[in-house]
RONUZA-19697 format. One line per 5 residues: number of its first residue (from 1); their letters; for each residue x, y, z of C-alpha. Coordinates in nm, 3 decimals. Example, Ala and Ser with C-alpha at 12.3 -4.5 7.8 and 13.67 -1.06 7.14 Angstrom:
! RONUZA-19697
1) AS) 1.230,-0.450,0.780; 1.367,-0.106,0.714
END
This chain:
! RONUZA-19697
1) XXXXX) -2.012,12.212,3.376; -1.989,11.986,3.681; -1.846,11.708,3.461; -1.569,11.944,3.354; -1.474,12.016,3.716
6) XXXXX) -1.488,11.647,3.800; -1.246,11.569,3.516; -1.011,11.846,3.629; -1.015,11.719,3.987; -0.951,11.359,3.879
11) XXXXX) -0.666,11.469,3.653; -0.511,11.665,3.939; -0.540,11.373,4.182; -0.394,11.125,3.936; -0.102,11.347,3.839
16) XXXXX) 0.075,11.274,4.168; 0.068,10.901,4.102; 0.297,10.928,3.800; 0.560,11.130,3.981; 0.918,11.042,3.891
21) XXXXX) 1.145,10.898,4.158; 1.395,11.136,4.319; 1.758,11.051,4.251; 1.928,11.082,4.591; 2.268,11.112,4.421
26) XXXXX) 2.178,11.435,4.245; 1.883,11.580,4.439; 1.910,11.931,4.576; 1.828,12.032,4.933; 1.481,12.144,4.819
31) XXXXX) 1.414,11.824,4.627; 1.514,11.612,4.926; 1.298,11.819,5.160; 0.998,11.751,4.938; 1.018,11.383,5.033
36) XXXXX) 0.796,11.262,5.316; 0.994,11.236,5.641; 1.287,11.446,5.517; 1.321,11.791,5.664; 1.601,12.045,5.634
41) XXXXX) 1.835,11.865,5.878; 1.803,11.523,5.713; 1.832,11.673,5.364; 2.151,11.850,5.470; 2.285,11.527,5.624
46) XXXXX) 2.217,11.337,5.301; 2.402,11.598,5.093; 2.695,11.611,5.337; 2.721,11.230,5.340; 2.712,11.226,4.958
51) XXXXX) 2.982,11.494,4.932; 3.207,11.316,5.181; 3.155,10.954,5.068; 3.051,10.981,4.706; 2.737,10.855,4.536
56) XXXXX) 2.502,10.609,4.700; 2.534,10.265,4.541; 2.183,10.158,4.643; 1.870,10.297,4.803; 1.955,10.097,5.117
61) XXXXX) 2.282,10.293,5.152; 2.069,10.586,5.266; 2.056,10.417,5.609; 2.425,10.506,5.648; 2.321,10.871,5.690
66) XXXXX) 2.272,10.984,6.049; 1.901,11.022,6.122; 1.785,10.788,5.845; 1.660,10.458,5.979; 1.463,10.160,5.862
71) XXXXX) 1.124,10.331,5.902; 1.228,10.637,5.702; 1.371,10.415,5.431; 1.045,10.217,5.415; 0.856,10.544,5.357
76) XXXXX) 1.095,10.653,5.085; 1.176,10.326,4.912; 0.923,10.367,4.630; 0.989,10.736,4.565; 1.370,10.746,4.555
81) XXXXX) 1.627,10.601,4.322; 2.004,10.600,4.283; 2.177,10.683,3.960; 2.532,10.801,3.924; 2.589,11.162,3.821
86) XXXXX) 2.737,11.080,3.481; 2.440,10.863,3.390; 2.194,11.128,3.512; 2.371,11.397,3.310; 2.364,11.176,2.999
91) XXXXX) 1.989,11.130,3.047; 1.939,11.508,3.076; 2.138,11.569,2.757; 1.942,11.299,2.572; 1.610,11.447,2.681
96) XXXXX) 1.725,11.795,2.576; 1.826,11.666,2.233; 1.490,11.489,2.193; 1.311,11.820,2.248; 1.515,11.991,1.974
END
């Protein structure tokens, strides 16, 4: 019985390691807030910047957003990605078709 619980705990701990990167070009307020160092104000600033200036071309472009500096970008670098909306939508459609 204790082996069963140990396996469950290990599976739970390892599940966070395989987490997909968050696409900052399509992420919602809630998705952005789930990132370490990003609260409601920064998430809102990211979305407003994206709406005003268009998609981010690179992860480093995130530093153009007020309140996002080098340290925040270092924290986020491995957990965020940039992908244009059309490409992201194509990926979603492909995944949906694979399931059918």
